[in-house]
PALUMMI-748507 format. One record per residue (C-alpha): residue number from 1; residue in one letter; x, y negated, z negated. Coordinates in steps of 0.5 Angstrom, whole numbers. Example, Ala and Ser with C-alpha at 12.3 -4.5 7.8 and 13.67 -1.06 7.14 Angstrom:
2
{k = 1 | r = A | x = 25 | y = 9 | z = -16} .
{k = 2 | r = S | x = 27 | y = 2 | z = -14} .
***
This chain:
243
{k = 1 | r = X | x = -30 | y = 13 | z = 35} .
{k = 2 | r = X | x = -35 | y = 7 | z = 34} .
{k = 3 | r = X | x = -36 | y = 0 | z = 36} .
{k = 4 | r = X | x = -38 | y = -5 | z = 31} .
{k = 5 | r = X | x = -38 | y = -13 | z = 32} .
{k = 6 | r = X | x = -41 | y = -19 | z = 27} .
{k = 7 | r = X | x = -42 | y = -26 | z = 29} .
{k = 8 | r = X | x = -41 | y = -32 | z = 23} .
{k = 9 | r = X | x = -45 | y = -37 | z = 26} .
{k = 10 | r = X | x = -47 | y = -44 | z = 23} .
{k = 11 | r = X | x = -54 | y = -42 | z = 24} .
{k = 12 | r = X | x = -53 | y = -35 | z = 21} .
{k = 13 | r = X | x = -50 | y = -28 | z = 22} .
{k = 14 | r = X | x = -51 | y = -23 | z = 28} .
{k = 15 | r = X | x = -49 | y = -16 | z = 27} .
{k = 16 | r = X | x = -49 | y = -10 | z = 32} .
{k = 17 | r = X | x = -47 | y = -3 | z = 32} .
{k = 18 | r = X | x = -47 | y = 3 | z = 35} .
{k = 19 | r = X | x = -49 | y = 10 | z = 32} .
{k = 20 | r = X | x = -45 | y = 15 | z = 36} .
{k = 21 | r = X | x = -40 | y = 20 | z = 32} .
{k = 22 | r = X | x = -35 | y = 25 | z = 35} .
{k = 23 | r = X | x = -32 | y = 31 | z = 32} .
{k = 24 | r = X | x = -30 | y = 34 | z = 38} .
{k = 25 | r = X | x = -32 | y = 34 | z = 46} .
{k = 26 | r = X | x = -38 | y = 39 | z = 44} .
{k = 27 | r = X | x = -40 | y = 36 | z = 37} .
{k = 28 | r = X | x = -43 | y = 29 | z = 38} .
{k = 29 | r = X | x = -48 | y = 27 | z = 34} .
{k = 30 | r = X | x = -52 | y = 20 | z = 32} .
{k = 31 | r = X | x = -51 | y = 17 | z = 25} .
{k = 32 | r = X | x = -53 | y = 9 | z = 23} .
{k = 33 | r = X | x = -46 | y = 6 | z = 21} .
{k = 34 | r = X | x = -50 | y = 0 | z = 19} .
{k = 35 | r = X | x = -52 | y = -1 | z = 11} .
{k = 36 | r = X | x = -57 | y = -7 | z = 9} .
{k = 37 | r = X | x = -58 | y = -9 | z = 2} .
{k = 38 | r = X | x = -63 | y = -15 | z = 0} .
{k = 39 | r = X | x = -67 | y = -18 | z = -5} .
{k = 40 | r = X | x = -71 | y = -23 | z = -2} .
{k = 41 | r = X | x = -69 | y = -30 | z = -4} .
{k = 42 | r = X | x = -63 | y = -27 | z = -8} .
{k = 43 | r = X | x = -59 | y = -24 | z = -3} .
{k = 44 | r = X | x = -58 | y = -21 | z = 3} .
{k = 45 | r = X | x = -52 | y = -16 | z = 5} .
{k = 46 | r = X | x = -50 | y = -12 | z = 11} .
{k = 47 | r = X | x = -44 | y = -7 | z = 12} .
{k = 48 | r = X | x = -42 | y = -4 | z = 18} .
{k = 49 | r = X | x = -37 | y = 2 | z = 18} .
{k = 50 | r = X | x = -32 | y = 5 | z = 22} .
{k = 51 | r = X | x = -27 | y = 11 | z = 22} .
{k = 52 | r = X | x = -29 | y = 18 | z = 18} .
{k = 53 | r = X | x = -36 | y = 19 | z = 17} .
{k = 54 | r = X | x = -35 | y = 23 | z = 11} .
{k = 55 | r = X | x = -31 | y = 17 | z = 8} .
{k = 56 | r = X | x = -35 | y = 11 | z = 10} .
{k = 57 | r = X | x = -42 | y = 15 | z = 6} .
{k = 58 | r = X | x = -37 | y = 16 | z = 0} .
{k = 59 | r = X | x = -36 | y = 9 | z = 0} .
{k = 60 | r = X | x = -43 | y = 7 | z = 1} .
{k = 61 | r = X | x = -45 | y = 12 | z = -4} .
{k = 62 | r = X | x = -40 | y = 9 | z = -10} .
{k = 63 | r = X | x = -43 | y = 2 | z = -8} .
{k = 64 | r = X | x = -50 | y = 5 | z = -9} .
{k = 65 | r = X | x = -48 | y = 8 | z = -16} .
{k = 66 | r = X | x = -43 | y = 3 | z = -19} .
{k = 67 | r = X | x = -36 | y = 1 | z = -18} .
{k = 68 | r = X | x = -31 | y = -2 | z = -23} .
{k = 69 | r = X | x = -29 | y = -8 | z = -22} .
{k = 70 | r = X | x = -24 | y = -12 | z = -27} .
{k = 71 | r = X | x = -27 | y = -7 | z = -32} .
{k = 72 | r = X | x = -34 | y = -8 | z = -31} .
{k = 73 | r = X | x = -38 | y = -3 | z = -27} .
{k = 74 | r = X | x = -42 | y = -7 | z = -21} .
{k = 75 | r = X | x = -46 | y = -6 | z = -15} .
{k = 76 | r = X | x = -47 | y = -10 | z = -9} .
{k = 77 | r = X | x = -54 | y = -12 | z = -13} .
{k = 78 | r = X | x = -50 | y = -15 | z = -19} .
{k = 79 | r = X | x = -44 | y = -18 | z = -16} .
{k = 80 | r = X | x = -45 | y = -26 | z = -17} .
{k = 81 | r = X | x = -41 | y = -28 | z = -10} .
{k = 82 | r = X | x = -40 | y = -26 | z = -3} .
{k = 83 | r = X | x = -32 | y = -26 | z = -5} .
{k = 84 | r = X | x = -34 | y = -21 | z = -11} .
{k = 85 | r = X | x = -38 | y = -17 | z = -6} .
{k = 86 | r = X | x = -32 | y = -16 | z = -1} .
{k = 87 | r = X | x = -27 | y = -15 | z = -7} .
{k = 88 | r = X | x = -32 | y = -9 | z = -9} .
{k = 89 | r = X | x = -32 | y = -6 | z = -3} .
{k = 90 | r = X | x = -24 | y = -6 | z = -3} .
{k = 91 | r = X | x = -25 | y = -2 | z = -10} .
{k = 92 | r = X | x = -30 | y = 3 | z = -7} .
{k = 93 | r = X | x = -25 | y = 5 | z = -2} .
{k = 94 | r = X | x = -19 | y = 5 | z = -6} .
{k = 95 | r = X | x = -23 | y = 10 | z = -11} .
{k = 96 | r = X | x = -25 | y = 14 | z = -5} .
{k = 97 | r = X | x = -18 | y = 14 | z = -3} .
{k = 98 | r = X | x = -16 | y = 16 | z = -10} .
{k = 99 | r = X | x = -21 | y = 22 | z = -11} .
{k = 100 | r = X | x = -20 | y = 25 | z = -4} .
{k = 101 | r = X | x = -13 | y = 22 | z = -1} .
{k = 102 | r = X | x = -9 | y = 28 | z = -4} .
{k = 103 | r = X | x = -14 | y = 33 | z = -1} .
{k = 104 | r = X | x = -14 | y = 30 | z = 6} .
{k = 105 | r = X | x = -7 | y = 29 | z = 7} .
{k = 106 | r = X | x = -6 | y = 36 | z = 5} .
{k = 107 | r = X | x = -11 | y = 38 | z = 11} .
{k = 108 | r = X | x = -7 | y = 33 | z = 15} .
{k = 109 | r = X | x = -13 | y = 28 | z = 16} .
{k = 110 | r = X | x = -12 | y = 21 | z = 16} .
{k = 111 | r = X | x = -15 | y = 16 | z = 11} .
{k = 112 | r = X | x = -19 | y = 13 | z = 17} .
{k = 113 | r = X | x = -24 | y = 7 | z = 15} .
{k = 114 | r = X | x = -26 | y = 0 | z = 16} .
{k = 115 | r = X | x = -31 | y = -4 | z = 14} .
{k = 116 | r = X | x = -34 | y = -11 | z = 16} .
{k = 117 | r = X | x = -39 | y = -14 | z = 10} .
{k = 118 | r = X | x = -43 | y = -20 | z = 12} .
{k = 119 | r = X | x = -49 | y = -23 | z = 8} .
{k = 120 | r = X | x = -51 | y = -29 | z = 3} .
{k = 121 | r = X | x = -52 | y = -29 | z = -5} .
{k = 122 | r = X | x = -56 | y = -35 | z = -7} .
{k = 123 | r = X | x = -51 | y = -41 | z = -10} .
{k = 124 | r = X | x = -46 | y = -39 | z = -5} .
{k = 125 | r = X | x = -45 | y = -39 | z = 3} .
{k = 126 | r = X | x = -46 | y = -34 | z = 8} .
{k = 127 | r = X | x = -39 | y = -31 | z = 9} .
{k = 128 | r = X | x = -37 | y = -25 | z = 14} .
{k = 129 | r = X | x = -31 | y = -20 | z = 12} .
{k = 130 | r = X | x = -27 | y = -15 | z = 14} .
{k = 131 | r = X | x = -24 | y = -10 | z = 9} .
{k = 132 | r = X | x = -19 | y = -5 | z = 11} .
{k = 133 | r = X | x = -17 | y = 2 | z = 8} .
{k = 134 | r = X | x = -12 | y = -1 | z = 3} .
{k = 135 | r = X | x = -18 | y = -5 | z = 0} .
{k = 136 | r = X | x = -15 | y = -11 | z = 2} .
{k = 137 | r = X | x = -19 | y = -16 | z = 7} .
{k = 138 | r = X | x = -20 | y = -22 | z = 12} .
{k = 139 | r = X | x = -25 | y = -27 | z = 13} .
{k = 140 | r = X | x = -28 | y = -30 | z = 19} .
{k = 141 | r = X | x = -27 | y = -38 | z = 20} .
{k = 142 | r = X | x = -30 | y = -43 | z = 25} .
{k = 143 | r = X | x = -23 | y = -42 | z = 29} .
{k = 144 | r = X | x = -25 | y = -34 | z = 29} .
{k = 145 | r = X | x = -32 | y = -34 | z = 28} .
{k = 146 | r = X | x = -33 | y = -26 | z = 30} .
{k = 147 | r = X | x = -30 | y = -20 | z = 27} .
{k = 148 | r = X | x = -30 | y = -13 | z = 30} .
{k = 149 | r = X | x = -28 | y = -5 | z = 28} .
{k = 150 | r = X | x = -27 | y = 1 | z = 32} .
{k = 151 | r = X | x = -26 | y = 1 | z = 40} .
{k = 152 | r = X | x = -26 | y = -7 | z = 40} .
{k = 153 | r = X | x = -22 | y = -8 | z = 46} .
{k = 154 | r = X | x = -27 | y = -8 | z = 52} .
{k = 155 | r = X | x = -32 | y = -12 | z = 48} .
{k = 156 | r = X | x = -27 | y = -17 | z = 46} .
{k = 157 | r = X | x = -26 | y = -22 | z = 53} .
{k = 158 | r = X | x = -33 | y = -24 | z = 53} .
{k = 159 | r = X | x = -33 | y = -26 | z = 46} .
{k = 160 | r = X | x = -26 | y = -30 | z = 47} .
{k = 161 | r = X | x = -29 | y = -34 | z = 53} .
{k = 162 | r = X | x = -36 | y = -36 | z = 51} .
{k = 163 | r = X | x = -37 | y = -36 | z = 44} .
{k = 164 | r = X | x = -36 | y = -41 | z = 38} .
{k = 165 | r = X | x = -38 | y = -43 | z = 31} .
{k = 166 | r = X | x = -44 | y = -47 | z = 34} .
{k = 167 | r = X | x = -47 | y = -42 | z = 38} .
{k = 168 | r = X | x = -54 | y = -41 | z = 37} .
{k = 169 | r = X | x = -57 | y = -34 | z = 34} .
{k = 170 | r = X | x = -60 | y = -33 | z = 40} .
{k = 171 | r = X | x = -54 | y = -34 | z = 45} .
{k = 172 | r = X | x = -50 | y = -29 | z = 40} .
{k = 173 | r = X | x = -55 | y = -24 | z = 40} .
{k = 174 | r = X | x = -54 | y = -24 | z = 48} .
{k = 175 | r = X | x = -46 | y = -24 | z = 47} .
{k = 176 | r = X | x = -46 | y = -18 | z = 42} .
{k = 177 | r = X | x = -50 | y = -14 | z = 47} .
{k = 178 | r = X | x = -46 | y = -16 | z = 53} .
{k = 179 | r = X | x = -40 | y = -14 | z = 49} .
{k = 180 | r = X | x = -43 | y = -8 | z = 47} .
{k = 181 | r = X | x = -45 | y = -6 | z = 54} .
{k = 182 | r = X | x = -38 | y = -7 | z = 56} .
{k = 183 | r = X | x = -35 | y = -2 | z = 51} .
{k = 184 | r = X | x = -41 | y = 3 | z = 53} .
{k = 185 | r = X | x = -39 | y = 3 | z = 60} .
{k = 186 | r = X | x = -32 | y = 4 | z = 59} .
{k = 187 | r = X | x = -31 | y = 9 | z = 53} .
{k = 188 | r = X | x = -36 | y = 15 | z = 52} .
{k = 189 | r = X | x = -34 | y = 16 | z = 45} .
{k = 190 | r = X | x = -38 | y = 9 | z = 44} .
{k = 191 | r = X | x = -46 | y = 10 | z = 45} .
{k = 192 | r = X | x = -53 | y = 9 | z = 44} .
{k = 193 | r = X | x = -58 | y = 8 | z = 40} .
{k = 194 | r = X | x = -55 | y = 1 | z = 37} .
{k = 195 | r = X | x = -57 | y = -2 | z = 30} .
{k = 196 | r = X | x = -58 | y = -10 | z = 31} .
{k = 197 | r = X | x = -59 | y = -15 | z = 25} .
{k = 198 | r = X | x = -60 | y = -22 | z = 25} .
{k = 199 | r = X | x = -60 | y = -26 | z = 19} .
{k = 200 | r = X | x = -61 | y = -34 | z = 19} .
{k = 201 | r = X | x = -57 | y = -38 | z = 14} .
{k = 202 | r = X | x = -60 | y = -40 | z = 7} .
{k = 203 | r = X | x = -66 | y = -35 | z = 8} .
{k = 204 | r = X | x = -64 | y = -30 | z = 4} .
{k = 205 | r = X | x = -67 | y = -24 | z = 7} .
{k = 206 | r = X | x = -66 | y = -21 | z = 14} .
{k = 207 | r = X | x = -70 | y = -25 | z = 20} .
{k = 208 | r = X | x = -69 | y = -19 | z = 24} .
{k = 209 | r = X | x = -67 | y = -12 | z = 24} .
{k = 210 | r = X | x = -68 | y = -7 | z = 30} .
{k = 211 | r = X | x = -66 | y = 0 | z = 33} .
{k = 212 | r = X | x = -64 | y = -2 | z = 41} .
{k = 213 | r = X | x = -65 | y = 5 | z = 45} .
{k = 214 | r = X | x = -64 | y = 7 | z = 52} .
{k = 215 | r = X | x = -71 | y = 5 | z = 54} .
{k = 216 | r = X | x = -71 | y = -2 | z = 51} .
{k = 217 | r = X | x = -73 | y = -7 | z = 56} .
{k = 218 | r = X | x = -69 | y = -13 | z = 55} .
{k = 219 | r = X | x = -62 | y = -9 | z = 54} .
{k = 220 | r = X | x = -63 | y = -5 | z = 60} .
{k = 221 | r = X | x = -65 | y = -12 | z = 64} .
{k = 222 | r = X | x = -59 | y = -15 | z = 61} .
{k = 223 | r = X | x = -54 | y = -10 | z = 63} .
{k = 224 | r = X | x = -56 | y = -10 | z = 70} .
{k = 225 | r = X | x = -56 | y = -18 | z = 70} .
{k = 226 | r = X | x = -49 | y = -18 | z = 67} .
{k = 227 | r = X | x = -47 | y = -13 | z = 72} .
{k = 228 | r = X | x = -50 | y = -17 | z = 78} .
{k = 229 | r = X | x = -47 | y = -23 | z = 76} .
{k = 230 | r = X | x = -40 | y = -20 | z = 75} .
{k = 231 | r = X | x = -40 | y = -17 | z = 82} .
{k = 232 | r = X | x = -43 | y = -24 | z = 85} .
{k = 233 | r = X | x = -37 | y = -28 | z = 81} .
{k = 234 | r = X | x = -32 | y = -23 | z = 84} .
{k = 235 | r = X | x = -35 | y = -24 | z = 91} .
{k = 236 | r = X | x = -33 | y = -31 | z = 90} .
{k = 237 | r = X | x = -27 | y = -31 | z = 88} .
{k = 238 | r = X | x = -22 | y = -33 | z = 94} .
{k = 239 | r = X | x = -16 | y = -28 | z = 97} .
{k = 240 | r = X | x = -9 | y = -30 | z = 95} .
{k = 241 | r = X | x = -6 | y = -35 | z = 100} .
{k = 242 | r = X | x = 0 | y = -31 | z = 100} .
{k = 243 | r = X | x = -3 | y = -25 | z = 103} .
***
């Protein structure tokens, strides 16, 4: 399993992914699930992936080498808009399915992949997409300013309660880390270290990209403060008057 979350905010994007891969209780490894490509001043794109690692790596390799889109071979460096970039990711997924799907079915292995794509290309707005295994996709909106892939249920409540499209980038980072902490505490198939990317709208370059480990002081302090705040809030809740 995995957990990846992306925020689409007025001031930019916040994207966070864990790095644990699990092929059984005795086969746990660390792989980055975040892929970035940028040409400063022209484009910045970030992709996060969940599902079968071999499939997601094959999709990224095809995107790097070029995928046919409407009869023309393109990469994330050549497409002219974020919408076209999302279409290209979908085309890459379908190409991998066409090549590997029959063999996977013969081995009774599901075609499990979902990809989050965020970024901005000069001349267009920043956008955030979730691309499914069929190659179709949805987009984050002001009403739903975040997307998740993987083991999302534990980290969703804090985002639903506290996040909106006008949330600052700084608060967005805090919320994504709290969302990740809730998942880390409840699901052992999601694990440290974490990959964090922060993008400022209109900059066309990565504002911050950071690997967060177990020894990260801010993350450790945040985890403790959040746990203490939850326990204190619980203690202040009144008991039911019908008990």
